[in-house]
N, C-alpha and C positions, 0 to 999 in steps of 0.2 A: 504449760509452764509449771515447773515444780517450785512452789514458793519457798520451801525450806532451803533449797539450793540458792535461790536469789538472796534470802536473808543471810545465809552462810557466806555468800560471796560479798555482800555489803559489809558484813562484820569483818571479814578478812581484809578487805580494802581499807577499812577504818583502822585496823590494827597495824597494817603496813604503813599507812600514812602517819599515824601517831609515832611509830618507831622511827620512821624517816625524819620527822621533825625533831624528835628527841636527839637522834644522832647528829643531825645538822647543828642543833643548838650547842651540843657539847663540842663539836669540831670547830665551830665558828667562834673565834676569840673575842671580837668586840661584843660588848654587852647589849646586843640588839636581838629582838625576837623577829619572828616571821612577819608579824603585823607591821613593824617598822620598815622592814625590807620591802614589803609590798607597797607601802606609802612612798618610799624613795623611788621604787621602780615606776610607779604611776607619775610621779613628778618628773622623772627623767624622760619618760616616754611621751607624756602629754603636756609638759611644761607647768609653769606656776598655776596654782589653783587655790580657791577658797577652801578652808577646812570643811565647810559644809558639803561642797562638791565631792571632796575626797571621801568623806564619811558615807555619803549616799552611794557613790560609785563602788566602794569597797565593802559596804554593808556593816560599817561600824557605827556605834551610837556617837552622837556629838561629844559626849563626855569622854569616851574611849579615844576619839580622834584628838581631842584636846590633850590628853595625857601622852599620846604618841607624838604629837607635834612638839609639845614641851620637851620631851626627852630628846627628840632629834635636834632641836634648837640648842639645848643645853650641851649636847655632845659636838655641836658644830656641823652636823650633817645637813641641816636645813636652816633657813632663816625666814623671818616674816618680812614681807615687803608691803609698805604702806603706800596707798594711792595718794598723790599730792593734792588732787582735787577733792577727794572724799576719803578722809582718814578712817572712816568706818569700814572701807573696803580693804581687807587685809588678805594678802596672798601668801601661800607657803611656797618657798623656792628651794630647790636642791642646791647644795654648795659643791665645790670641787671635792671637798672631803667626803661628802655624801656619795658622789659618783665613784670615788675611790673605794669606799666601803661596800658599795653595791657590786663593784667588780670583784672584790674579795669574796663576797657572799656567793656570787655566781661560780667562782672557781671552787669554793668549798663544796657547793652543791654538785658541781660536775664530778668532782672526785668521789663524793659519796654515792652518787648514782652509778658510776662505773663499778664501785665496790658492790653495791646492792644487786645490780643486774648481772654481775659476773657469774652468778649461779645458773643463768639461763643460756641455752644454746642460741646460736644465730637464728635458727628456725623458730624457736620459742619467742625470741624478741620480735621477729617479723610477724608472727601470729598475734602477739600482744599489741603490736602497733596497729594491725588491721582492726582488731577488736576495739581499741580505744578511738581510732578514727571513725569507726561506725557509730560508736556511742556519741561522739561529738557531733556527728552529722545528724543524729537523732535529736540532739539538743538545738539544732539549727545553727551550729558554729562552723 
């Protein structure tokens, strides 16, 4: 295994990912970053959750999660839900407005990916898919 090629590949993937995030952020009009979108997607897919569960699952610090949650609540994309029996138990819940902005983010992402991958042929896309599926399998996913 040629380590210089592995490091070059890793760096190229990082550059591509960074550029993709920058372009998505510029194309997506609501003032939300990728972290906020990931939190909203987690809430949509898994339901209401404690902020600590979200931060652990997504790999954010508790402080970062608090900032994300506060911004989502301020913008009306999520709300805090208090347990009637134990007011210390606070859950974050996605709102209808949050689901709507998440759909908008998905549409923006799809359009961007179509643009980015338009430089590849169908055969190259198929090959890239096989490679990524193999990498995911190696991760146990």
